[in-house]
N, C-alpha and C positions, 0 to 999 in steps of 0.2 A: 504493500500500500504506500510505502514511502515514495514521495515524488521529489522533483527537483527543488521545490520550495523548502522541503525539510532539509535536504542536503545543504543548500545555500544558506538557509536560516541558521542551521547549526554552525556552519563556518563563520558566519557573522557574529554569532553569540560568542564563539571562541575568541574572536578578535577583541572583544570588549570584556573578556573574562577577568582581566586584571583590575577592573573597577569594582567598587562596592556594588552589591546587587541592584539597588534602586537606580544608581547612576548608569549601570550597564543596561538595565531594562529601558530606561529613557533614551539612552544613546542608540540602542538598536531600533526602538520604535521610530525615532527621528529619521534614522537611516532608511528604514523600510518605507516610511510614509513619503520620503523624498524621492527615493530611487526605484522602488518596486511598483510595478503596474498594479492597479486595483485588483485585477484578476489573480495576481500572485498572492496578494494579501488575503483575498477571499479563499483561495485554495489552501493557504496555510491554516486559516481558521477552521476550514473543513477537516483538515488532518487532525487538528486538536480535538474537534468535536467527535471524530471517529476514534479517538484514543490511540493514535499512532504512537507506539512505544519507542520509536527511533528519535523522537523529538527531545532535545535537551530541555530539562525542566524550566530553564530561564526563557527558552523560546516559547514555551506554553504561556508564561506570564506576559511576554511580549505580545503574543497573538490576542490575548484578552484586552490589550490596550490599544490595538490598532483601530483607527477610525476608517470609515468607508471613504476611500479615495479622494480626500480633500487637501491634504497637506501640500502636495506639489503645486496646486493652483494657488494656495495661500502664499507659498514662498515666492512664486512669480509675481503675485500682486503687490508685494511689499516694495516700497521705494528703495 
């Protein structure tokens, strides 16, 4: 069941693993909301909902905080 979103998400989480948990979660959320396509975020949330055991526990926390595809537009709209 593990898809590319799980593999990529786990890699990103490992990149931020040196940070305290809350800061790591927020950093990964910002990264995914900025660079991931809304479909990728949706697919990640679906993997979490299905209980994919390959997901890093931090990635599960991240998925719970992702918003529906708005951050990239907000970033572009800021002066």
